[in-house]
N, C-alpha and C positions, 0 to 999 in steps of 0.2 A: 504493499500500500503506499509505503512512504516512498520508494523507488516510481511510482507512478506519479505522485504527488511532484516530485523533484523534476521530472520530465514536462509535467504540464507548466509547472514554474518556469522551465527553461525555454519552452516554447512561447511564453508570454513574454519572457525577457527578450528573445529574438525579435517578437512582432514589435514590442514597444521602441527596442533599439532601432529597426528598419524605419518605423514611424519617425524617429527623432532625427534621422537623416535626410526626411524629406520623400518617404516612399510610402505615404499613407494612403495612397491610391491602390495598393496592393488589395488584390481580393482572392481569399482562399477558395472561394467557391470557384472562381475562375482557374486557380491554380489545380484543383482537383478535377474539374472537367478536361484541363489541358492532359493530365497525367492520365485519365481515362481513354483520351482518343490517342495518345500516345501508345497505350499498351495494346488497344485494340490494332493500332499498326502494326506492331511487334507481333502480336500473335498471327495476324494474318500473314506477315512475311515468313513467320515460322511454319505455318500450314502449307505455303507454296514450297519453301525449303525442303520439307519432310517428303513431298511427292520425288524428290530427285535424290535424296540423302540416303544412304543406308543407315538404318538405325542400330550404329554401332557405338560404343563408348567414344566421349570426346577425344581420349587420348589417340585411339586407333584412327579417329577422322584427322585429326590436324598434327600430333606429334611435335608440336611447338607451343610454348608458353606466351611467345609474342604475338601482340596484336599491332599490326602496322600503322593503325589510327592513332595507337596510343604512344607509340615510338614518334610520330610525328608531332602529337601534341607535347611531349616533353623535349624535344627537341628545341621546338622553340622557346623553352624556359629555362634552358641549361645554363645560362650565365647568370641565373637568379637565385640559385640554391642558396647561398650565404647572405642575402638580403633578409636581416631577421625582421624589418617590418613589411616585407613584400608578400608576394603569392605564396610563401613557404612558412609564414609566420607562425602559423598553427603547428606544423611539423616541428618547427624549434622548440615550441612550448611543450610539444608531447614529449620530449626528451625527459621531462621532469618526472613522467610516469613510467615509460618504457625502458630507460636505463636501469633504474633500480628494479624493475620487474624482472628484466634478464638477469642482472648481477645476483639478486638474492634467490632466485630459482636454481641458477648454476651453482651457488655457493651450497644450496642444500644436497647436491651431487658430489661437487668438487671442493674439498677443504682448501682453502686460501693458504698458498705456499710462499707468498712474498709480499712481505710488509709494504702496505701503501699501494701494491698493485695485487687485488684480490683475485684477479682472473689471470694472472699470470700462469703461462704454460698451457693456457686454452687455445685451440684453433677455432675462430668463429668465420662464419661465411655469411656475408651480408647480401641478400639477393635484391636486386633492384634498388643499389645503395644510392642512385642518384648522385648528388653533390657531395656525398659523405657525411650527412648530417647525424646520422646514428653511428656511421662506422668509427669516428674519430673519438666520440667519449668512450667507446668500447674498448679502443686502443688504449686509452689514457688508464683505463683500469687493467692494463697489462696484457691483455688478449692478443694473440697474432690475429689479425683480421684481414680477410680478403673480402673486397666489396666488388661486385660484379653488376654490370647494368648493360642493356643492349644500345643505350643512346651513348655512343662515343663522346659526344661534346659534354655529357654531364660527367663522365669519367673523368675528362681533362680537366673540368672544373675541381672535380675532388682531388686529384693528383695535385694541381697547383696549390690548393689551400691547404692541404696537409703538409706540403714541403716546408711551409712558413715554421711549422712546429718540429725542433729537432728530436722531441720526446717519441714522434710518431715515425721516424725514419724507418726503423727497423722492426716495425709492429705493424703498420698498415700498408696495404697495397691494393692495387685496383686494376680491373681488366674490363675491357669492352667485350662481354661474351653473355650468353644465356646460360641458364642452369643447365638446360638438355645438353648444351656443348660441353659444359664442364663435366657431366655425368658420363657423357660419350668417351672423354679422356680417360676415365677409369676403365671403362670397357676394353678400350684400346691399349691398356697397361702403359698409360703417360702420367702416372702418379707423381714423376718428379717435376712435371710441370705445373703442380699446384692443386692437382685434382686428388688428392689423397683424402682420406676420412676426415671430417670435421667433429669437433666435440659439440657444436651448436651451430644451427641455421638461423637467420633473422630474416624475417619477410614482413617487414612494418608498413602498412599503408600499401601493399604491393598487389594482394592476391584480386581485389577487386579490379586491377587494371590487366590481367591475364587473360588470353585467350583459351587456356585449358588447363584445369585446375587438376586434371588425374594426373596428366603428364608432370606438373609441378609438384604432386605429392609422392609419385614415383621415385622422381630423379632426387627430392630431398631424402628419401629413403636410401638411395643409392650412394649418396656421397656423405652420409652419417656414419660413425661409429655406432655399434649397438650399445645401447643406453642413452645415446645421444640426445639433445635436446632441440625441438623446433619451436621457434616462437614467432606468432602472428597478431598483428593487430589490423583490424579491418572494419567493416562497417556491415550491419546486420541488414537482412531484406524485410524490412518491414514499412507500414505507411508512415510512422514517425521519422524514419531515418530518410525517406523520400522527401517529406515535408522540410526538414531542418537541413540535411545535408546538401540537397540539390536546389529546392524552392527557394530558401532563406539563404543559405552560405553562399551558394552561385550566384542566384538571380538577384537577390534582395542587396544583401551586405558584402557580395564581392571579396568575402573571407578566402575563397580561392577563385582561380578564373571559371567562367562559365564554360560547361562542358568537361569539366575535370572527370565528372564521375558519370557511370552508366549504371542506374539503379538496378538493371536487369543482370548487371554481374555481381550485385550485392550478394551475401550469401550467410544464412542464419548459423548460428553455433551449433545447431543440431546436425544442419547439413554439413557443415565443416567437420565435425567430430565423425560424423558417418564414413566421408570420404577418407579422412587421416586413418581410420580402424581399417578401412578395407587396404591400406596401403603400409601396414605395418607399425601403425602408431597407436599409443595409448595416451588418451588427453587426460593431463592430470588437474588443469585448472582454467577456469574462464572468468574473466572479471569484466563487468562494464565499465567504460570510460566516458565522461561528459565533458563537453567544452563549453566554457563561458565565454562568448564573444564580446562581452563587455570589460573583464579583466583579462582577456586574453591567455586564460590558464584552464589547465585540464585537472580534472579530481576523479578519484575511483567512485563508482556506485554500484548499487545492487543489481540495477537493471542493465540490460545488454540490447535494449531495443534500438540503440543508435550505432555506438561505437562498442568495441569490445576488445581485450587481448586474452590469447589463447596460448598454453603452454602443453606441448605435447612430447612425449618419449619415445624414441623408436624401439619396439619390443621385440622385433623379427626382421630377417631379411627373406626375400622373394615372397613377399605377403600372399601373392595371388595362388602360388601353389599350396601354401600352408591353408589357405582358406578351403581349398578341394579337400584337404585332409580332415580339418576339424570342423566342416559344415558351417564355417562362418561365424564361429563362436566369439564373443567379447573378449578381449584381455580381462585380467581381474584388475581389480583396484580401482575402476574410474566410474562405475555404474552411477549415474546421476549427476555426471559432472557438469553438463549443461541441461538448462531448461530454458523451453522455448517463450519468449516474453510476448505479452499482450501487445497488439499492433495499436 
């Protein structure tokens, strides 16, 4: 009940803030009508696509996580990653939650061995690293971090920014690469080029931009060590997330550029957990996150209706073969980790 009240309070705050900046002509009725028409068009397109598309899994259909439209979108923003007041301001602020979330969960498994560098000795892969906003603080905690991104200009921005800090010189590196390319290197026996097993993978505000989540989950399993951690932050697929993340954040307040998100790519914690379980992971925890546009700060919340963070652990290799043997049974110790929030 408290979480629902908090969400309504934040929705009211969004609306009042939008009105204060001169956008009081906005109509929620018109927005809902716009979304209904949009969903109808998407459904129509899917109907036509179904006629010519074999009903196989997303992974077998595309085999790539990269959406060319997303690459073009972020190519145009590649030089703006480190503007803390610009398009990525909310991501800079999100570090206040996601860095401790990653650090504390890793320390529950790996005891700190270096004073002042609690993640010393750990190898972390930052998928969709962009300009290195999360890669750098993880490196400062002592981890050896490889950031990968398909947008070469973003990688260039990340390399240039990290070169300023000598503390990161031997801890942080970047590659213009995709996750599936890195995974293929392991298959081809090229581990010496950086595709060896990682202790953890981070994909923060990334999965809602991918073309194929099945390939993403499978490749994460392939490059993680047994018992390795996967950290994801993303957006739930609810009416509230559409209203706040797209209508308000993009179209009204311009917290992020218009067109940044596609609601159809959002995924609920339940669906994400199901996907990860089928690829050899056990979800350990899911926590809701809430952004306050007035203060520019993030906070934890019991509700996962808008944004959420997830921590999963790799429990087995070759999960699809294992599924055939165990009848698709769920790993122990995570039942009830997620709950579907009300829209």
